C-alpha positions as CSV (number, residue, x, y, z in Angstrom):
1,M,119.4,81.0,88.4
2,E,118.9,78.7,91.4
3,L,115.9,79.2,93.7
4,I,118.2,79.7,96.7
5,Y,119.6,82.7,94.9
6,K,116.3,84.0,93.5
7,I,114.6,84.4,96.9
8,P,117.0,86.9,98.4
9,V,117.1,88.9,95.1
10,L,113.3,89.1,95.0
11,L,113.1,90.0,98.7
12,V,115.6,92.8,98.3
13,L,113.7,94.0,95.2
14,G,110.4,94.0,97.2
15,F,112.0,96.0,100.0
16,I,113.3,98.5,97.5
17,V,109.9,99.0,96.0
18,F,108.4,99.3,99.5
19,S,110.9,101.8,100.6
20,L,110.4,103.8,97.4
21,G,106.6,103.9,98.1
22,Q,107.2,104.8,101.7
23,G,109.4,107.8,100.7
24,M,106.7,108.8,98.1
25,Y,104.0,108.7,100.8
26,Y,106.1,110.8,103.2
27,L,106.9,113.3,100.5
28,A,103.3,113.7,99.4
29,K,101.1,113.2,102.5
30,D,103.2,113.7,105.6
31,D,103.1,117.1,107.3
32,G,106.4,116.6,109.0
33,D,104.9,116.9,112.5
34,V,106.5,113.7,113.8
35,D,109.9,113.7,112.2
36,K,111.1,116.0,109.4
37,T,113.7,113.6,108.1
38,R,111.4,110.7,107.3
39,V,111.7,111.2,103.5
40,V,115.5,111.3,103.7
41,K,115.6,108.2,105.9
42,A,113.3,106.2,103.5
43,L,115.3,107.1,100.5
44,T,118.6,106.3,102.3
45,V,117.2,102.9,103.0
46,R,116.4,102.5,99.4
47,I,119.9,103.4,98.3
48,V,121.4,101.0,100.7
49,L,119.1,98.2,99.5
50,S,119.9,99.0,95.9
51,L,123.7,98.8,96.6
52,T,123.0,95.5,98.5
53,L,121.2,94.1,95.4
54,F,124.0,95.2,93.1
55,L,126.6,93.5,95.4
56,L,124.4,90.4,95.6
57,L,124.3,90.2,91.8
58,I,128.0,90.7,91.4
59,F,128.6,88.0,94.0
60,G,126.3,85.7,92.1
61,Y,128.3,86.3,88.9
62,F,131.6,85.6,90.6
63,I,130.4,82.3,92.2
64,G,129.0,81.2,88.9
65,V,125.2,81.3,89.7
66,L,124.6,84.1,87.2
67,Q,125.8,83.7,83.6
68,P,125.9,86.4,80.9
69,T,123.6,85.7,78.0
70,G,125.5,87.6,75.3
71,M,122.5,89.5,74.1
């Protein structure tokens, strides 16, 4: 995989992990005084980022950057 394609994939993966941690923090530690929908918003962002990653990988396959290994 080319470096120009690896960087966006790794960035999206990093944002997914960050959003998951943020949702976990809001679920465990937050009292809900500020905004009661922070957990839902954090997990919605994670789902959107996961779909973006999936579409990015499909796009990479169709343009020929990603090749199946046949494992």
